[in-house]
C-alpha positions in Angstrom: -8.2 2.0 -7.9 -10.7 -0.3 -9.7 -8.7 -3.4 -7.7 -10.1 -1.5 -4.4 -13.3 -1.0 -5.5 -13.7 -4.5 -7.0 -11.4 -6.4 -4.8 -12.5 -5.0 -1.3 -10.1 -6.3 1.6 -11.5 -8.4 4.5 -9.9 -9.7 7.6 -9.2 -13.4 7.7 -9.3 -15.5 11.3 -5.2 -15.2 11.4 -5.6 -11.5 11.9 -4.0 -11.0 8.2 -5.6 -9.3 5.3 -6.5 -10.4 1.7 -8.1 -9.3 -1.6 -11.8 -10.7 -1.5 -11.7 -13.6 -4.2 -8.0 -13.2 -5.3 -6.6 -15.9 -3.1 -3.9 -15.8 -0.5 -3.5 -12.4 1.2 -0.6 -10.2 -0.4 2.8 -10.0 1.0 3.2 -6.4 3.3 5.0 -3.6 1.6 8.4 -3.3 2.6 9.4 0.1 4.2 13.0 1.2 4.2 14.8 4.4 5.7 15.8 6.1 2.5 19.3 7.9 2.7 19.9 11.2 4.3 19.5 14.1 1.2 23.1 15.2 0.8 21.6 18.1 -1.5 19.6 20.4 0.9 16.2 22.3 -0.4 16.7 26.3 0.0 13.0 27.4 -0.1 11.3 29.9 2.3 8.0 31.0 2.5 4.9 28.5 1.9 5.8 26.0 -1.2 3.7 23.2 -2.9 4.7 20.0 -4.5 3.0 17.3 -6.4 4.0 13.7 -5.5 2.3 10.6 -7.2 2.9 7.2 -5.1 0.3 4.6 -6.3 -3.2 4.9 -4.8 -3.6 8.7 -3.8 -5.3 7.6 -0.1 -2.2 6.6 1.2 0.0 9.3 -0.3 -2.3 11.9 1.4 -2.5 10.1 4.5 1.2 9.9 4.9 1.6 13.6 4.0 -1.0 14.6 6.3 0.5 13.4 9.1 3.9 15.3 8.6 4.6 18.4 10.8 5.1 21.4 8.3 2.5 20.0 5.7 -0.2 22.7 5.7 -2.6 21.1 2.9 -2.6 17.6 1.3 -5.2 17.2 -1.7 -5.7 14.2 -3.8 -6.3 14.2 -7.3 -5.3 14.1 -11.0 -1.9 14.8 -12.6 -1.1 14.5 -16.4 -4.0 14.5 -18.5 -6.7 16.7 -19.5 -9.7 18.8 -17.4 -12.3 16.2 -19.2 -10.2 13.3 -18.2 -10.2 14.3 -14.6 -12.9 12.0 -13.7 -12.2 8.9 -11.2 -14.1 6.5 -13.2 -11.9 7.4 -16.4 -8.3 7.4 -14.5 -9.3 3.9 -12.8 -10.3 2.7 -16.3 -6.7 2.9 -17.1 -7.4 4.9 -20.5 -6.4 8.4 -19.5 -3.0 10.4 -19.4 -3.5 11.0 -15.4 -1.7 9.5 -12.7 -3.1 9.8 -9.2 -1.3 12.4 -7.1 -1.6 14.5 -3.9 -0.5 18.4 -4.0 1.0 19.3 -0.7 1.3 22.8 0.7 4.4 22.8 3.4 6.5 25.0 5.0 10.1 24.7 4.4 10.9 26.5 7.6 9.4 23.3 9.5 9.7 20.4 6.7 12.1 20.4 3.6 11.7 19.4 -0.2 14.4 17.3 0.1 13.0 15.7 3.8 9.7 15.2 2.1 11.7 13.1 -0.8 13.2 11.3 1.7 9.9 10.6 3.5 8.0 9.6 0.3 10.7 6.8 -0.8 10.6 5.5 2.6 7.2 5.0 3.3 5.0 6.1 0.4 6.6 4.7 -2.6 8.6 1.6 -3.9 11.1 3.6 -6.4 11.7 0.4 -8.1 8.6 -0.3 -9.7 6.8 1.0 -12.8 3.2 1.2 -13.1 2.2 -0.1 -9.9 2.3 0.4 -6.4 1.0 -1.7 -3.4 -1.8 -4.3 -5.0 -2.9 -1.5 -7.6 -1.9 -1.8 -11.3 -1.5 0.5 -14.1 0.2 3.6 -15.4 -1.9 5.4 -13.7 -0.6 4.4 -10.1 3.1 5.0 -11.7 5.3 6.9 -8.6 6.1 10.4 -10.2 8.3 13.4 -8.8 6.3 16.6 -10.2 9.0 19.5 -9.4 7.0 22.8 -9.2 10.0 25.0 -9.2 13.7 24.7 -10.2 14.9 24.4 -6.8 12.7 21.5 -6.5 13.8 20.0 -9.7 17.3 20.1 -8.6 17.0 18.9 -5.2 14.9 15.9 -6.8 17.4 14.8 -9.6 20.1 15.2 -7.1 18.4 12.8 -4.7 17.0 10.2 -7.1 20.8 10.1 -8.3 21.9 9.9 -4.5 19.3 7.0 -4.3 20.8 4.9 -7.3 24.5 5.2 -5.6 23.2 4.4 -2.4 22.7 0.5 -2.8 19.5 0.9 -0.2 17.2 -1.0 -3.0 18.3 -4.3 -4.6 16.4 -3.5 -7.9 17.1 -0.3 -10.3 15.3 2.9 -9.6 12.7 3.8 -11.8 10.6 6.6 -10.4 10.6 9.6 -12.9 10.9 13.3 -12.8 8.1 14.6 -15.0 7.2 18.2 -16.4 4.1 19.7 -13.9 0.9 19.7 -15.7 -2.3 21.2 -14.3 -3.3 19.3 -11.4 -7.0 18.6 -10.8 -8.2 18.1 -7.4 -10.3 14.7 -7.3 -13.6 14.1 -6.2 -14.6 15.3 -2.5 -14.9 11.8 -1.1 -11.3 10.9 -1.8 -10.5 13.8 0.1 -9.4 13.0 3.5 -10.5 9.2 3.0 -8.0 7.7 5.3 -9.2 9.9 8.0 -13.0 9.5 7.3 -12.7 5.8 6.8 -10.1 4.5 8.9 -11.7 0.9 9.1 -11.6 0.5 5.5 -10.2 -2.5 4.3 -8.1 -1.2 2.1 -6.9 1.5 4.7 -6.1 -0.9 7.3 -4.4 -3.0 4.9 -2.1 -0.7 3.1 -2.2 2.7 4.0 -2.4 2.4 8.0 1.0 0.6 7.8 2.8 3.6 5.5 1.7 5.8 8.5 3.1 3.7 11.5 6.2 3.4 9.4 6.4 7.0 9.3 5.9 7.5 13.2 8.3 4.5 13.3 11.1 6.4 11.2 10.8 9.7 11.5 9.0 10.4 14.9 10.6 14.3 15.2 8.0 15.3 12.3 5.0 12.8 12.8 1.9 14.2 13.8 -0.5 12.0 15.4 -3.7 14.0 14.2 -5.0 14.0 10.3 -5.1 17.3 8.8 -8.2 19.2 8.8 -10.2 20.5 5.9 
């Protein structure tokens, strides 16, 4: 998130937002209704899953508003414990991607439904090594299944997405092997809830939550998860 740190977002007179010192405002992200999964997840009991979809602030914010999600933790996936440090990860020199580990109740929200939400309002599956205004491999969109069932469903859904014609560009999001997930520093946890007026949250993440509410009102929860 070096671009968030070095290029804080500010309001401009017209009511749109721009990256300070970076010229005109960037175009808004496009949110699309991803297709309903043809392969449904068959799970019971509380489950966990890891999603990497660019800046973990927005990924966490969206899943925090999904009914059935019991916890959402921002963190780092793919590298070593020594590398699991914000300054190192944001420099782009580690093997980590910013990610979010969620715990969910499949009786309320299934894994395939989480995938649909993820690709509808969180991550653009046609982008590699970037999402929104952020650039670098640590912002890549990745699925990290934590069980054979999740892996099967994820593979089927990506294949379905490629056939669907919903996106004009090729689907490039990957499924990656699960490695140790390291929770990010405390100040990154529940960042959107604690900092609703932060420029980055207003510009990039609040619209994701708004799209969740618009697209999937049946699973939308108005309040953030609490610690």
